[in-house]
Structures are given as structure tokens and as C-alpha cells.
ROSE-4610 file (N, C-alpha, C; in Angstrom, 1 decimal, always signed):
// ROSE-4610
residu = [V/V/V/Q/Q/Q/L/L/L/Q/Q/Q/A/A/A/S/S/S/G/G/G/G/G/G/G/G/G/L/L/L/V/V/V/Q/Q/Q/T/T/T/G/G/G/S/S/S/S/S/S/L/L/L/R/R/R/L/L/L/S/S/S/C/C/C/A/A/A/A/A/A/S/S/S/G/G/G/F/F/F/A/A/A/V/V/V/D/D/D/T/T/T/Y/Y/Y/A/A/A/V/V/V/G/G/G/W/W/W/Y/Y/Y/R/R/R/Q/Q/Q/A/A/A/Q/Q/Q/K/K/K/K/K/K/E/E/E/R/R/R/E/E/E/R/R/R/V/V/V/S/S/S/C/C/C/I/I/I/S/S/S/S/S/S/T/T/T/D/D/D/G/G/G/S/S/S/T/T/T/N/N/N/Y/Y/Y/A/A/A/D/D/D/S/S/S/V/V/V/K/K/K/G/G/G/R/R/R/F/F/F/T/T/T/I/I/I/S/S/S/R/R/R/D/D/D/I/I/I/A/A/A/K/K/K/N/N/N/T/T/T/A/A/A/Y/Y/Y/L/L/L/Q/Q/Q/M/M/M/N/N/N/S/S/S/L/L/L/K/K/K/P/P/P/E/E/E/D/D/D/T/T/T/A/A/A/V/V/V/Y/Y/Y/Y/Y/Y/C/C/C/N/N/N/K/K/K/M/M/M/I/I/I/L/L/L/Q/Q/Q/A/A/A/T/T/T/W/W/W/G/G/G/Q/Q/Q/G/G/G/T/T/T/Q/Q/Q/V/V/V/T/T/T/V/V/V/S/S/S/S/S/S]
num = [1/1/1/2/2/2/3/3/3/4/4/4/5/5/5/6/6/6/7/7/7/8/8/8/9/9/9/10/10/10/11/11/11/12/12/12/13/13/13/14/14/14/15/15/15/16/16/16/17/17/17/18/18/18/19/19/19/20/20/20/21/21/21/22/22/22/23/23/23/24/24/24/25/25/25/26/26/26/27/27/27/28/28/28/29/29/29/30/30/30/31/31/31/32/32/32/33/33/33/34/34/34/35/35/35/36/36/36/37/37/37/38/38/38/39/39/39/40/40/40/41/41/41/42/42/42/43/43/43/44/44/44/45/45/45/46/46/46/47/47/47/48/48/48/49/49/49/50/50/50/51/51/51/52/52/52/53/53/53/54/54/54/55/55/55/56/56/56/57/57/57/58/58/58/59/59/59/60/60/60/61/61/61/62/62/62/63/63/63/64/64/64/65/65/65/66/66/66/67/67/67/68/68/68/69/69/69/70/70/70/71/71/71/72/72/72/73/73/73/74/74/74/75/75/75/76/76/76/77/77/77/78/78/78/79/79/79/80/80/80/81/81/81/82/82/82/83/83/83/84/84/84/85/85/85/86/86/86/87/87/87/88/88/88/89/89/89/90/90/90/91/91/91/92/92/92/93/93/93/94/94/94/95/95/95/96/96/96/97/97/97/98/98/98/99/99/99/100/100/100/101/101/101/102/102/102/103/103/103/104/104/104/105/105/105/106/106/106/107/107/107/108/108/108/109/109/109/110/110/110/111/111/111/112/112/112/113/113/113/114/114/114]
x = [+13.1/+12.1/+11.7/+11.8/+11.4/+10.6/+9.7/+9.0/+9.0/+9.5/+9.6/+8.7/+7.7/+6.8/+7.4/+7.2/+7.7/+6.8/+7.0/+6.3/+5.1/+4.8/+3.7/+3.9/+2.9/+3.1/+1.8/+1.9/+0.7/+0.3/-1.0/-1.5/-2.9/-3.3/-4.7/-5.7/-6.9/-8.0/-7.9/-8.0/-7.9/-6.5/-5.5/-4.1/-3.8/-2.6/-2.1/-0.8/-0.6/+0.7/+1.0/+2.3/+2.6/+3.5/+3.0/+3.7/+4.6/+5.7/+6.6/+6.8/+6.9/+7.1/+8.3/+9.5/+10.7/+10.8/+10.8/+10.9/+12.3/+12.6/+13.9/+13.6/+14.4/+14.3/+13.3/+12.6/+11.7/+11.5/+10.9/+10.7/+9.2/+8.8/+7.4/+6.6/+7.3/+6.6/+6.5/+6.8/+6.6/+5.6/+5.3/+4.3/+3.4/+2.1/+1.2/+1.5/+1.4/+1.7/+0.5/+0.3/-0.9/-0.5/-1.3/-1.2/-2.3/-2.0/-2.9/-2.8/-3.9/-3.8/-4.5/-4.1/-4.7/-4.8/-6.1/-6.4/-6.4/-6.4/-6.4/-7.7/-7.5/-8.6/-9.4/-8.8/-9.5/-8.6/-9.3/-8.5/-7.8/-6.7/-6.0/-6.8/-6.9/-7.6/-6.8/-7.1/-6.4/-7.1/-6.3/-6.9/-6.6/-5.6/-5.3/-4.3/-4.3/-3.3/-3.0/-1.9/-1.5/-1.0/-1.5/-1.1/+0.3/+0.9/+2.3/+2.4/+1.3/+1.4/+1.2/+0.0/-0.3/-0.5/-0.2/-0.2/-1.7/-2.6/-4.0/-4.2/-5.1/-5.2/-6.6/-6.7/-7.9/-7.9/-9.1/-9.2/-10.4/-10.2/-11.3/-12.3/-13.6/-14.6/-14.3/-13.7/-13.5/-12.4/-11.6/-10.5/-10.6/-11.5/-11.7/-11.9/-11.1/-11.2/-10.3/-9.7/-8.8/-7.4/-7.3/-5.9/-5.6/-4.3/-3.8/-2.5/-2.6/-1.4/-0.6/+0.7/+1.5/+2.8/+3.6/+4.9/+6.0/+7.2/+8.3/+9.2/+9.1/+9.8/+11.3/+11.8/+13.3/+13.7/+12.9/+13.3/+12.8/+12.0/+11.5/+10.7/+9.9/+9.2/+7.7/+6.8/+5.4/+5.1/+4.0/+3.7/+2.2/+1.8/+0.4/+0.2/-0.4/-0.7/-2.0/-2.1/-3.3/-3.7/-4.8/-5.3/-6.6/-7.0/-8.2/-8.3/-7.3/-7.3/-8.3/-8.8/-9.9/-9.4/-10.0/-9.6/-9.7/-10.7/-10.8/-9.8/-8.9/-7.7/-6.6/-6.7/-5.7/-5.5/-4.2/-3.9/-2.4/-1.9/-0.6/-0.7/+0.0/+0.0/+1.1/+0.8/+1.8/+1.7/+2.8/+2.7/+3.2/+2.7/+3.1/+2.8/+3.3/+2.9/+1.5/+0.8/-0.6/-0.6/+0.4/+0.5/+1.9/+2.1/+3.4/+3.9/+3.1/+3.4/+4.7/+5.4/+6.6/+6.1/+7.1/+6.8/+6.4/+5.4/+4.9/+6.0/+6.2/+7.2/+6.5/+7.2/+6.6/+5.6/+5.5/+4.5/+4.9/+4.1/+4.3/+3.0/+3.1/+1.9/+1.4/+0.1/-0.6/-1.6/-1.5/-2.5/-3.1/-4.4/-5.1/-5.9/-5.6/-6.3/-7.5/-8.5/-9.7/-9.7]
y = [-6.7/-5.8/-6.3/-5.4/-5.7/-4.5/-4.8/-3.8/-4.3/-3.5/-3.9/-3.0/-3.6/-2.9/-2.9/-1.8/-1.7/-0.6/-0.6/+0.4/-0.1/-1.3/-1.8/-1.9/-2.3/-2.4/-2.7/-2.7/-2.9/-1.6/-1.2/+0.1/-0.1/+1.0/+1.0/+1.6/+1.3/+1.9/+3.4/+4.0/+5.4/+6.0/+5.1/+5.5/+5.6/+6.1/+6.2/+5.5/+5.1/+4.5/+4.9/+5.0/+5.3/+4.1/+3.5/+2.4/+2.9/+2.3/+2.7/+1.5/+1.8/+0.8/+1.2/+0.6/+0.9/+0.0/+0.7/+0.0/+0.0/-1.1/-1.2/-2.0/-1.7/-2.3/-1.7/-0.7/+0.1/+1.5/+2.4/+3.7/+3.9/+4.4/+4.5/+5.5/+6.3/+7.1/+6.5/+5.2/+4.5/+3.4/+3.0/+2.0/+2.4/+2.2/+2.5/+1.5/+1.9/+1.1/+1.0/-0.1/-0.3/-0.9/-0.6/-1.2/-2.2/-3.3/-4.4/-4.9/-5.6/-6.2/-7.6/-8.4/-9.7/-10.0/-10.1/-10.5/-12.0/-12.5/-14.0/-14.5/-15.6/-16.4/-15.5/-14.5/-13.7/-13.5/-13.2/-13.0/-11.6/-11.6/-10.3/-9.3/-8.1/-7.0/-5.8/-5.1/-3.8/-2.7/-1.9/-0.8/+0.5/+0.6/+1.9/+1.8/+2.7/+2.7/+4.2/+4.3/+5.7/+5.5/+6.4/+6.3/+6.7/+6.1/+6.5/+7.8/+8.2/+9.4/+10.7/+10.8/+12.0/+11.9/+10.8/+10.6/+10.6/+10.4/+10.3/+9.0/+9.1/+8.0/+7.4/+6.2/+5.5/+4.7/+4.6/+3.9/+3.0/+1.9/+1.1/+1.8/+1.5/+2.2/+2.1/+1.0/+0.7/+1.6/+2.2/+3.1/+4.5/+4.8/+6.1/+7.1/+8.2/+9.3/+9.0/+7.8/+7.5/+7.3/+6.7/+6.3/+7.3/+7.6/+8.4/+7.8/+7.5/+7.0/+8.2/+8.0/+9.1/+8.4/+9.2/+8.7/+9.8/+9.4/+10.3/+9.7/+10.4/+9.9/+9.9/+10.9/+10.9/+9.8/+9.3/+8.2/+6.9/+6.9/+5.7/+4.9/+5.6/+5.0/+5.5/+4.5/+4.9/+4.8/+5.5/+5.5/+5.2/+4.8/+4.7/+5.2/+6.4/+7.0/+6.5/+5.9/+5.3/+6.0/+6.6/+7.3/+6.7/+7.0/+6.5/+4.9/+4.3/+2.8/+2.1/+1.0/+0.2/-1.2/-2.0/-3.4/-4.1/-3.8/-4.5/-4.1/-3.2/-2.9/-3.8/-4.7/-5.6/-6.6/-6.7/-7.5/-7.4/-8.2/-8.0/-7.1/-6.0/-5.1/-5.3/-5.3/-5.5/-4.3/-4.1/-3.2/-3.9/-3.5/-4.1/-3.2/-3.5/-2.8/-3.2/-2.4/-2.7/-3.7/-3.6/-4.5/-5.1/-6.2/-6.9/-7.0/-7.6/-7.6/-8.4/-7.9/-8.6/-9.7/-10.6/-11.6/-10.9/-11.3/-10.7/-10.8/-9.7/-9.8/-10.3/-10.1/-10.6/-9.7/-8.5/-7.6/-7.1/-6.3/-5.7/-5.9/-6.4/-6.7/-5.4/-5.2/-4.1/-4.8/-4.5/-5.0/-3.9/-3.8/-2.7/-3.3/-3.0/-3.5/-2.6/-3.3/-2.5/-2.1]
z = [-11.0/-10.5/-9.1/-8.1/-6.8/-6.1/-5.3/-4.5/-3.0/-2.1/-0.8/+0.1/+0.7/+1.6/+3.0/+3.7/+5.1/+5.8/+7.2/+8.0/+8.7/+8.7/+9.4/+10.9/+11.7/+13.1/+13.8/+15.1/+15.9/+16.5/+16.2/+16.6/+17.2/+17.9/+18.4/+17.4/+17.5/+16.7/+16.7/+15.5/+15.4/+15.2/+15.2/+15.0/+13.5/+13.3/+11.9/+11.7/+10.5/+10.0/+8.6/+8.3/+6.9/+6.4/+5.4/+4.8/+3.6/+3.4/+2.3/+1.4/+0.1/-0.9/-1.7/-1.4/-2.2/-3.4/-4.6/-5.9/-6.4/-7.1/-7.8/-9.1/-10.1/-11.4/-12.3/-11.8/-12.7/-12.0/-12.7/-12.1/-11.8/-10.6/-10.2/-11.1/-11.9/-12.8/-14.2/-14.3/-15.6/-15.5/-14.3/-14.1/-12.9/-13.1/-11.9/-10.8/-9.6/-8.4/-7.6/-7.1/-6.2/-4.8/-3.8/-2.5/-2.4/-1.9/-1.7/-0.2/+0.2/+1.5/+1.5/+2.4/+2.5/+4.0/+4.4/+5.8/+5.9/+7.1/+7.3/+6.7/+6.0/+5.4/+4.4/+3.8/+2.8/+1.6/+0.5/-0.7/-0.6/-1.4/-1.5/-2.2/-1.7/-2.4/-2.6/-3.6/-3.9/-3.1/-2.4/-1.6/-2.2/-3.0/-3.6/-4.8/-5.7/-6.7/-7.2/-7.8/-8.2/-9.7/-10.5/-11.9/-12.2/-13.2/-13.5/-14.2/-15.0/-15.8/-15.1/-14.5/-13.8/-12.3/-11.8/-10.3/-9.8/-10.6/-10.2/-9.3/-8.4/-7.4/-7.4/-6.8/-6.7/-5.4/-4.8/-3.5/-3.4/-2.7/-2.4/-1.5/-1.6/-0.8/+0.7/+1.1/+2.5/+3.1/+2.3/+2.8/+2.4/+1.5/+1.0/+2.1/+2.0/+3.0/+4.2/+4.3/+5.5/+5.0/+3.8/+3.3/+2.2/+2.1/+1.0/+0.4/-0.9/-1.6/-2.2/-2.2/-2.8/-3.3/-4.0/-4.4/-4.4/-4.3/-4.4/-5.5/-6.7/-7.8/-7.6/-7.0/-6.7/-5.9/-4.9/-4.1/-4.7/-5.8/-6.4/-5.4/-4.6/-3.5/-3.5/-3.2/-3.0/-1.6/-1.2/+0.3/+0.4/+1.5/+1.9/+3.3/+3.4/+4.7/+5.1/+6.3/+6.8/+8.1/+8.0/+9.2/+9.7/+10.9/+11.5/+11.3/+11.6/+11.4/+12.2/+11.6/+12.3/+12.4/+13.3/+13.4/+12.0/+11.2/+9.9/+8.9/+9.2/+8.4/+8.7/+9.7/+10.0/+8.8/+8.4/+7.2/+6.9/+6.0/+5.5/+4.2/+4.2/+3.1/+2.2/+0.9/-0.2/-1.2/-1.9/-3.0/-4.3/-5.4/-6.6/-7.8/-8.9/-10.1/-10.5/-11.2/-11.6/-12.7/-13.6/-14.7/-14.7/-15.4/-15.4/-14.0/-13.2/-11.7/-11.4/-10.4/-10.0/-9.0/-8.7/-7.6/-6.4/-5.7/-4.5/-3.4/-2.7/-1.6/-0.3/+0.8/+2.1/+2.6/+2.2/+2.7/+4.1/+4.6/+6.0/+6.8/+8.0/+8.8/+9.5/+9.3/+10.0/+10.9/+12.2/+13.2/+13.9/+13.9/+14.6/+15.7/+16.9/+18.1/+18.4/+19.0/+19.3/+20.8]
């Protein structure tokens, strides 16, 4: 089981990015998938997740209304659309299953300049 996050970059405040999470070894419609982030000197936190069954979504208060999680079952990929980015969104972003988690990958760096 592997999940590979990509799509990060260096952007300015107010910009948008779309992160991708390519899954292998399992189907994204059989396990809930979450997006997590870890800023320097901080604990990893979950920012969003999408249910395996009905695709329902959940967001951390800090990103609600700005981030949107989605999935493409045919591509076995989850996405995180991030709009109105703020400097405090700067972190390494990871994706993983919500349960029976895989080994954490390298993540993708998102840096938002002010």
C-alpha cells in the first residue's frame, strides 16, 4: 500500500494549488483517505478527509471554506484543492488512509509567501 502526494510549490498569499494523492495497493472507495499537514516544529494535523462509502467530506476549521477534498475512483487518486492560501498553510502535506495507515510518504511541500 502506497500513497504519493504531489503538486506542492511556492505560491503567494491568495493563490491556489491542487494537490494529488496517487494510491496503490488499495482502492480509494474502500478506505477513507485523509490529507494531513505538518508545519515546522508542529505536530502533524489532519486537514481533511473523504469517506470511502459516500464520499462525504470533513475539514479542519482552519481550512473550511478554502480547501476542497475530492477523489477520482477511476484514477484511484484523491485531490486537495486549496484556494485563498495563507502563510499559515505553509507545511509539508501528506495523504494517508484514515485507518490501517500506510507508511508515511515524503509528502509535498507547500510554501505560501506573504
